[in-house]
N, C-alpha and C positions, 0 to 999 in steps of 0.2 A: 640556754639554746647553746651546743656546740660550736666552735672555732672550725675554721678553718684544718689546723695543728691537731683539734681532736681528731676531727673528721678522717685525717690522713691517718693517725695513730690507731684508729677502732680498725680503720681498712687494713693496717699489717696484721693486724691481729690477724683478723680471718683468713686472709690471703696467706699466712704461715700457719695456720689450723690446715687448711688444704680440707681434705674429707674431712675432719673433725670440726668444720666451722661450726656447726650446728651445738657446739656445747659453749660456745661464747656470746647468747642469748642477750649479754648486756654492750655487748662490743656492735651488734647487730640493733639494737634499741636505738646508742646513739646514732647512729644512722640514718634512721627513720627522723629521730627530730630533728636533722641540718633541714628538714622542707621549711621547719621555721625559720633560721636562718636569715642571712642577707642573700645578696643575690651570689656570692663567689660558693655561699655554703650548699642553699640549692642545687647548683650545676655541680655540684659534687656529687652531692645525695642523687640526682636525678643518672647519673652513672654506677654509683655506689649499690644504692637499692636493690635493684634487680642482680645484680651479679654475683650476691650472696642469699638472693630469693628463695633457691632450692634449699638452701639446708634448714630454714625455720619454718617448716608446712604450718605452725601454731599461731606462727604472725602474718600469715597468710596476707588478710583482710587486710590488717593494719597496713601491712608493706604497698598493697595494691590503691590505696585509699590514699595514704603519701604520695605515690605517683601520679593518683588520678589531680592531686591536687595541685603536683607540679607542671601537668596539662593544661592547668587552665590559670595558669601563671601569669600577669600583665607583662614580662617581659619577653618577648617571643623569643629569644635564644634557649631561655630555659625552657619552653613550650616543647621547641621542639627534639631538644635533646631528652626531654620523658618521653615523646612521642616515641619517638627515635626506638627507645629502647623496649617499648610496652611488650613487643610478642615475645619478651625473657618470659613474662608475666603468663605466658598462652599454655600450659600446662594441665593437664589432666582434665579436674571441674572446672577449674578458673577460664578455659578458653574460650567455653560462651561468652562469658562476662567482659572479657577483655573485647572479644568481638563485637559488642554490643555498644562497650565505652569507645572503640575506634571510629563506630560507626555512625557514635552523638559526633564524635568530630571531624567530622566529613562536613559539617557548617560552618568551617572553618572560611575566612575570605582571603587568607593569605595563602597564595599559590605555594609557595615553600613547604607550607606545614599540609598545607592538602595535598601534596604530594608526597609528604612522610606517611601521613594517615594511609593513603594507596597501599603504598610498597608495604607497612606494617599489615594491612588488610592478607594483600595477596601473600605475602609471607607465612602467616597462621593459615591459611588456608590449604597450605601444604602442607601443615603439620596435622589439620582435622577440618576437611571440608565443613559436612556434615555442623558441626561447633559453630565454626564461623558462619553459617552460612545461618543459623539457627539465631545469634547475633543480631545480622544482619535483619531479617526476618521480625523477629521484635522489636526491631525499631521500625520497619514498614509498617509494621499494624498499628503499632500502639505510638510512636515517635512522634515531634512535632513536622509540621510540613515539608519543611526544608531539609530536614535530616530525613523522610520520605521521600523526598524526590532524588537527593543525592545516592540513598542505596540503593534506588532505583537504576539511577542511571550505572552504577557502578558495576550493579548486577549483567546489564546490559550492552557495557564495553570489557567489562572484565575474563566472563570469564569461559568468555571465548580464546581469551591469551592463557586459557591451562592445560597444563598435559592431559593426555588420556587417565596416564594414573590416578589425578587429581579426581577427577569426570570420570566416576566410576557409574555405574547402571543402579546401584542404591542411592549416588547421591544427587544424580538425575531425578532419580523418583521421588525426593525428599523436595527438591526445586521443585515438582508438579506439583507434588500437594500441599506443599506453602502456597505457589501461585495461586493454585483454587480459591484458596483463603483470602488472599489480598482480593482477587477479582470479581469477591461478591459487591465490593462498591471502589469503582476506580474512576478515573475519568477518562477522557478520549485519549489523551495522550500518554498516560500510563498504560491504560490496555495495548497500547500499539508498542509499546518499550516491554510487555511482558508478552506478548507475542512473537516478537524479536527476540528476545531471550528462549523460550518455549521452543521456536522452529531451530534455533541452532543448536540443541540436547543434540547427540547421536542416537539416543533411544526412541527419540519421537521422529526421525527422519524414514521410518520405517515405514507402511502401506498402515500399518496396525495404528501406529504414532501418528500418523497423520490425517487419520479419521477422529483420535482422539482429540486431536488438535480441532477440528472440525466442527466438532460435536460442543468442543468448552465455547467457539466462537458463537454457534447457534444458542447455545444458553445466554450468550453475553447481547445479543443481537435481540432474543427476546422472540423469538418468531413465534410463542404459543398465544404472544398477547394482542390484542386489538390494535392495526397500524393506525396510527391519526397523522395523515399527510400535511395536519396544518400546525402540526407541535415540532418546532426547529429539531428541538433536544433527540426527539422520536426519529425523524427522518436522519439526522448524521450518526447516530448510533447505529444506524443498520447501515449508511453509506460504510462509516470507517468501519464496521465488524465484516462486511463482505467484501470489502477490498484486504483487509487481511486473511480473508478466507480464497480469495480467488486463487493464488499461490499453491494452496493444498490440494487442488481439485485433481484430478486426472482419470485415467480408465478403469482404476482401480478404487481410485474413493469418489465419489459421485457427489453432484451439484445437487440433487435433485427437491432436495428438503427447502433450501434457498430458491432456486427456483421457480416451485411451485407457489414459494411466498409472493415471490413477484408477480408472477402471473395474475394470482386470486387478490392480491392486496395492493401491489404498489401500480401496476398499471392501470390500472381503473383508476387511480386516482394520481394518474400524472401530471396532469396541467395545474393540484392544487398544492404538491410538494412544495415546501417550505424551507431552508435552511438559514443558518445562521452567521454560515463562512460569506462572507461579503464578496462579490463578482462571479460565484461559481455556478455555471448552469447545473442547475440539481439535476433537471432532465435530463439532459445528456450525460452528465455521469450515471446516473442511475441504468441507462438505456446501454450505457457501454460494460458495467459491470454485467445485466443479463447477457449483454452479447458473451462478454466473454465463459461465464458459467455453462452458460445452453452448448458447448461442445461436451461438455461433462456429465451430461445429465442422466442419468439411469432411468428405470420404468418408473413411471408416473402414473400413479390411481387415476386420477383425471385428467388424461394427456388431451382428449378431444375436446372437454370445456375449458382448457388451459390454452391451447391452440388457438380457438377461437376467439378467445379475449388477447391473446396475441394479433392474431389476423385482423381482428377489429382496430385495435388501437394503429396496425401498419396502413389501413387505411386510411386513418387520419391523416398520416403524415403524405399519401399518393393519391393528388388530387382528379377530380376531372378534366376533360377538354373542357378552358369555357364556352360557351354557347354562341353560336356565330350570327352576329343580324344579317339583313336580307343583305347588303353589299360586304360581307365578309369578314367583318372587323368584329373584334372582340365585342359584344354587347354589353360582359358585366362590366363594373365598374373597378374591382380588385383584377392584379394580376393572382394567377398560383404562387406561392412561394414555394417553392422547393428547398426544404432542410437535410442536405443530403447528409450529412452526419447523424442526425437522425434516423434516418433512411439505411445509412449503412448497419444500424445498431438493429433497428426493429426486422430486415430482412434476414440478418445472419441470423438472428435467431430464429425468425421464423426456419426458415431452411435448414436450421440444425433437429429440430423440432420436428419439423417436419418429415425427417425420416424416418420417423418412430410409427407416423401414420400417412404414408405416402399416398393415399387415397382422399385425405383431407378435402381436397380443392376439388376433386373426381367426385365424389362420390357422397361426401358430407354438407359438400356447398349445393345448392339449387342452381337451374343452370341461367337464370338473371343474373346471380353472384357472379357466380364462374366468371360470367359474359362481364360486366362489371368491372370485376379485376383485372382481366385480361386487357380491357381498354384502360385504364387506370396504369397499368404497366409498360404497356405502349406507349402512350404519351408521357411518361415518364424518361423511358427508352430513348426516345427520340432525344428528347434535348437532352439529355447525358449524353448524346453520340457528339453532338455538336459541342457541347461543354469540355468533353474531353478531348478534341482537335483543337480548340483554341488554347487549353493548358497545356497540349504539346508541343503547338507552335510556340507557347511564349516562353516555355523552356528548352525549346534545342538550342543545341550547340553550347549549352551553359552547362559548364563544369565547376569542381575545384569552387573558389571562394567566391564566383558569382552566386552559387547555389547555397550560401550561409548570408545572403540576406533576408532579412523577412521576411520582404515581400514574397521570393524566390523560395521559400520554408513554407511558407503559406500556399504556394500555388503546386507544390512537391505531394501535400498534404491534401491537396483538394485533386489530384491527380490520383491517390492510392485510393480515397473515396470512393470516386468517380469510376473506374475501374474493377474494383470490388462489387459496388452494386450493378453496372454493366453483366458483371459474369453471373450473378445469383439472380437476374431477371431472365438470363438467356437459359439458363435452367428451368425457371420456371413457364417458361416459354414453351418447351416440348412437352409432347401428348404421348403418355400422360404427362405430369412434371416430373422433373429429374429435380436428384438434391445429392449429384454425385461429385459435382465441382468441389473444389476447397480454394479458400482463401485463405490470406493473413490480414486480419484485422488493422487498420489502417494506422493503429497509435501501437501496435507488438512489432519487433523488429524481425526482417525479413530473413527466414535463417539461410546461409550461403547454398546456393546448387550446385553442382559437380557444373567442371567446363562443358560436359557433351550439353548441359541442358540449360544454357547461360537462353534468356531473352533480354530483348529488349528491358525497361526500368519499368515502361507505363503496362506491359503484357505477367508480370511477375505474378498477379492474383491469379490467376486462371492456372484449372488441373490438365486444362485440353490443348494442345498445339495450338498457335496462333496460325488463325487462317490467312492465305497468301492473299495479296490484294489483288484487285481485282484489276485488270490490263484495259477494260474498258471504263467510260466515263464514270463516275460515281453519279449517285441519283441527286446528291446534297450539292452538284456542284454550284447550283444556280443559287443558291441560299445567300439572301438580302442579309447584309452584317451591315448593324449599326454602331457606333462606336459607345463606349461605356460615357454614363455620367451621372451625375448623382453623387449621397454623400459619404457611401463607401468605396467608391471609382478607384482611390487608391490603394487598395489593398487586394484588390486582384486585377490589377496594370490593366493590359487590354481586351478582357475578357467580356464578351457581348451578355450584355443583360437582355436585350431584348432578343431572342432569334425567330426567323421569320423564314419559313418552308414553303416549298411549290407544294401543288396539290401530288398527293401520291396518289396512285392509279391500284395498287394491291393493297392499299393500306383498308382495315376495316373499317375504318371512320374518315372521312375524307376532309381533311383540314386544311385549310386556307391561310392558318397561320396557328402557331405555337408560342407563348409567350411566357417567360418566366422572371418573373424577378430575382435575378442572383444577387441581388446587394445584401439581401439578407441573409442567402447561404455562406456569403462571403466572412458575415461579418461573426456564424457560425462556425466556421471554420477558423475565424482568427480566436475569437474563442478559445474552441476545442485546443490551437495549439498552444494559446498560453497558458493551459491549465495539464497537458502531458508531462 
């Protein structure tokens, strides 16, 4: 084993020879043998081996193996020095191998060492992006779990930092091709990371590129297979894949395949859905996804049939008025429970798809079913108006920090939801039903309006101008308001759980009371807020 003095002497021979260093093979071999010495010898070898590597192609394998031994040394300072010099070996056919070695070294738990590996990978990326990717994807497909995990995270965080001259169209096509191989067997988290990687590629941000991604997600979601609502893995996969697809949809990239699948297979089994995610309201999450997709649905083969399934599910969430006893009291044992969040999603989805078949309610339903639907709408709408007024009253005068409390955040969300439902119900009450109003779903950010079009916060959901308040007394002015009580009253502040209305002479159904249990709705709203 060479001593420190011998290493320096042979280093001097090679340095003095400059371009003819390749003629001094014995001197380079002495330096290679330095990896078998002590800490000082190893530290020098880690610097000298890469410096003269290019002059000895016939010793390339021996040199890389020697450097690799140093990368695995017990002394952390030696490892760091060896890793830092690895990019100097990344020439020609050696580059994919160096990339493979560096990828394996990502499993290091030493933060300084880990950063050196990241920097080394980025430096060889700029030499040969495809070669570096080859090493990374080789380990993703065949490496140990910890290496695979960190290699994927490296791609998801570092690719976006590389300049355009590195991330050429050819390189992006290579990433897409290799990613498809990986996506044949991935976990949910890995799938999300790969969608982040692919959606960030410039070549896939075009219409045709987004369409490719949608097809990739559809394949991952297994839309051709039978849907099993009782299998948490099946439900979670569909939910996660659809969540990845939603941002890709537009007027040119349609959601038809997903919307069709939801209408035909998911909605009929909505109450049976199971999930492995603790605390997640999977039914509401699925309905929110359907609502977001419905805006971008194209021509659907079985439109009437699927609209009927959507309509039937909507009816389940819009109860009929409770039957009245002879004394005018509610004859039923249970009060109707209104799940506003669910109704917003279903009503919006029906409103969007209904535009494609505007005579569905008038020509496709018989008179009795249409009458039944309008009774449900009117019953829901009347209670909704009282709830909106109570919410506005509760939020009146509150700004800034006051609106940031948990209780007021829930009220703000509740107001958005109820306003949206109100706008959609008004549309459906037109003769014939109208589908012209536009709203922003309660969980989506509201786009800023021009100063000339600013409205009060409670009216931002409608596309039609707000109506002027009547100068006369309101018909609801005589309502009796009962203070809230019960388990969830603290969530909704001073909102009424039971609202009583006077008999309306002009109403199609003469009600002496309108009763709704809003505490359940309050729980739904709170659940929604915590997951958004």
